[in-house]
C-alpha positions as CSV (number, residue, x, y, z in Angstrom):
1,M,12.7,16.4,-0.6
2,A,15.2,14.5,2.1
3,T,17.5,12.3,0.4
4,P,17.0,8.5,1.9
5,D,19.2,7.5,3.9
6,Y,19.2,3.4,2.9
7,L,17.7,3.1,-0.3
8,S,18.8,4.9,-4.0
9,S,16.1,6.6,-6.4
10,A,18.2,4.1,-9.1
11,E,18.0,0.9,-6.7
12,A,14.6,1.4,-6.1
13,Q,14.0,1.8,-10.0
14,E,15.9,-1.2,-10.5
15,S,14.0,-3.4,-8.3
16,L,10.4,-1.9,-9.2
17,K,10.8,-2.0,-13.0
18,S,7.4,-4.3,-13.1
19,V,5.1,-1.4,-11.2
20,L,7.3,1.7,-12.1
21,N,4.5,3.2,-14.1
22,V,2.1,3.9,-10.6
23,Y,5.4,7.1,-10.1
24,S,4.0,8.5,-13.5
25,D,2.3,11.6,-13.4
26,N,-1.0,12.8,-15.4
27,N,1.4,13.0,-18.6
28,G,2.5,9.4,-18.1
29,A,6.1,10.9,-17.7
30,F,8.2,9.1,-14.7
31,D,7.9,11.3,-11.5
32,E,11.2,10.9,-9.5
33,D,9.7,13.2,-6.4
34,R,6.7,10.3,-5.9
35,L,9.3,7.3,-5.4
36,I,11.6,9.4,-3.3
37,A,8.2,10.2,-1.1
38,D,7.7,6.1,-1.0
39,I,11.6,5.4,-0.3
40,N,11.2,8.3,2.7
41,A,8.1,6.4,4.1
42,S,9.2,3.4,4.2
43,E,12.5,4.6,5.4
44,A,10.3,6.1,8.4
45,E,8.6,3.2,9.4
46,V,12.1,1.4,9.5
47,N,13.8,4.5,11.4
48,A,10.8,4.4,13.6
49,A,11.8,0.6,15.0
50,A,15.0,0.9,14.9
51,R,15.4,4.3,17.1
52,S,14.3,3.1,19.7
53,R,17.3,1.0,20.1
54,Y,19.9,2.4,18.0
55,D,21.3,5.6,16.9
56,I,19.3,6.5,13.9
57,P,20.5,6.8,10.6
58,A,22.8,3.9,10.9
59,T,26.2,4.0,9.2
60,T,27.4,0.8,9.5
61,A,28.4,-1.2,6.7
62,G,26.3,-4.7,7.8
63,T,23.4,-2.5,9.7
64,V,22.7,-0.1,6.4
65,L,22.6,-3.2,4.4
66,F,20.0,-4.7,6.4
67,L,17.8,-2.0,7.2
68,K,18.8,-1.5,3.3
69,G,16.3,-5.0,2.5
70,L,13.8,-4.0,5.5
71,T,13.3,-0.6,3.4
72,L,12.8,-2.1,0.1
73,A,10.5,-4.8,1.1
74,L,7.9,-2.2,2.4
75,L,8.8,-0.5,-0.5
76,R,7.7,-2.9,-2.9
77,N,4.6,-3.5,-1.0
78,R,3.8,0.2,-1.1
79,A,4.7,0.0,-4.7
80,Y,2.1,-2.8,-5.6
81,S,-0.8,-1.2,-3.4
82,R,-0.8,1.4,-5.1
83,L,-1.6,-0.6,-8.2
84,A,-5.7,-0.3,-9.1
85,S,-6.1,-3.5,-11.5
86,V,-3.4,-5.9,-9.7
87,E,-3.8,-7.8,-6.9
88,T,-0.7,-7.6,-4.6
89,P,0.8,-11.0,-4.9
90,M,1.3,-13.1,-1.8
91,V,5.4,-12.6,-2.0
92,I,5.3,-9.1,-1.8
93,M,2.6,-9.2,1.1
94,S,5.0,-12.1,2.9
95,E,8.2,-9.9,2.5
96,A,6.0,-6.8,4.3
97,K,4.7,-9.0,6.8
98,A,8.3,-10.2,7.6
99,A,9.7,-7.1,7.7
100,R,7.3,-6.0,9.7
101,T,7.9,-8.7,12.4
102,Q,11.1,-8.0,12.1
103,L,10.5,-4.0,13.1
104,R,8.8,-4.9,15.6
105,D,12.0,-7.2,17.5
106,I,14.3,-5.0,16.5
107,S,11.9,-2.9,18.7
108,A,11.8,-4.9,21.7
109,G,15.4,-5.8,21.7
110,R,14.6,-9.5,20.6
111,L,16.7,-9.0,17.2
112,L,20.0,-6.9,17.1
113,L,21.6,-4.8,14.2
114,P,24.9,-6.0,13.4
115,D,27.5,-4.0,14.5
116,A,25.5,-0.9,15.4
117,P,26.2,1.0,19.1
118,Q,23.4,0.9,20.8
119,D,21.4,4.2,22.4
120,T,21.5,3.5,26.0
121,A,19.0,6.6,27.2
122,D,16.3,4.0,27.6
123,G,13.0,4.8,27.1
124,I,13.3,8.2,25.5
125,N,12.0,7.0,21.8
126,Q,9.0,4.4,21.9
127,Y,8.2,2.8,18.4
128,I,4.3,2.0,18.8
129,D,2.8,-1.1,16.8
130,T,0.3,0.2,15.3
131,T,-0.9,-3.4,14.0
132,Y,-3.7,-5.4,15.5
133,N,-5.0,-9.0,15.7
134,T,-7.4,-10.1,12.7
135,P,-11.4,-9.9,13.8
136,Q,-12.4,-12.9,15.1
137,M,-16.2,-12.6,14.2
138,K,-16.6,-13.9,11.0
139,R,-19.4,-14.2,8.7
140,S,-20.7,-17.7,10.1
141,K,-20.9,-16.6,13.5
142,L,-23.4,-14.0,13.0
143,A,-25.6,-16.1,11.7
144,G,-27.9,-15.8,14.6
145,F,-28.1,-12.2,15.6
């Protein structure tokens, strides 16, 4: 399994103490591979957005710290979404939403990464935003149908 670029397993475990049990195997033992898979998935989402403008993975200190924060926000959201018995707290959902907004802004060039050299090969890598607007048709509007 690939080693994460921005967030280590130990840092993730420290941040996810309250929900770390979602990364347990069938016997209840902690399964670090599951955690690393989620870290890698979160980093992949961050890298996909940043890759459209920058050389990734980032290596400069300011950029790595910023991307680590985005990765952690997405990872927390992933971890809480795995809990069947608990609804994801609004704070966690808001963090993830803000992180995805910042990723869209990075991809569009509206948000610049600190001290990271921009990729000058325009149009080679593209980030596809898969979010969509919420449906406008609600139950109250369906009354006549």
